[in-house]
N, C-alpha and C positions, 0 to 999 in steps of 0.2 A: 903809415900814409895810408887812408884806407882804399879801397878799388875804388872807391870814383873818385876820388881826388879832393875829400872837405876839406884836407888839409892845406890847401891849395887857396884856395877861399877865404876859409877863415883864420881869419887876421883880425886883431884888434880896431883896425879900422876900416873892417869892408864889412864887420858883423849885421850893421842895421840891412845889409842889400841882401844875403842870404837866402835870406830865410823871402825877401819879393824873387831870390830869380828861384828858388828852388818851386813855388808858386805858378808862374808866370813857364816854369821853363818842363815840370812835371805833374805839376795837377790837371791847369790849363789845357793837359793834351789832351791829359784824363776820363776827364770828371762827368767830358760829354757821355764817352762811348761806355761808365757809367751805371749815368747815369737815365741814357737814350735808353726811350721805353721801348727798345726791345735789343735791347744790350742783357749782360750779364744774368741779373737780377731782376729778368721779364718773369720770370718763374714765379718767382716766389710770394709766397702766400701766406692769406692769414689763417690761424685755423690748423684744426687737423691739418690737410694739406703739407704741410709747411714743414718741414721736416731737418731748416735750421732754431729743434729749440737750446735753449736757454740746456748750462746743465749748472752743477751745483755750485755755490758761490766762491770766490777765492777766499782765502782764509785772508781774517781781518786778525791784527790787533789791537782796541785803538793805545791813542797816544796820551801819554801821561797828560788829566790834569795842568791847564795852563800854556801849555804847550805850545799851540795856535791858536790869542786870545782873539777873540770876534771884534772885529774892528769897524764893521760894519755898522753897526753906530755914530761909530767914533765920526764916519764923513757927508752925515748924514748936514 
C-alpha cells in the first residue's frame, strides 16, 4: 500500500473512476493556481531572460524494426 492509499481505490471494478477522481480531487484544484497570471510561473519569460533552459536530451536507443508498427494508415 502506498502512502496516499491508491491501493484502497485501485480495484479492477473501480479503475475507470480512479483517473476521474484524480482530475476532480487534485488537478481541478491545482490548475487554477498553476496557470494564474500571478502564479508560480508568472515570471517565466521567453528568450535570454528565461533561466529554465533545456539540457541535453535523454539517452535513446531505437526499438527493433517492426516492434511498433504504424497502424495509423489502417484506421482511415
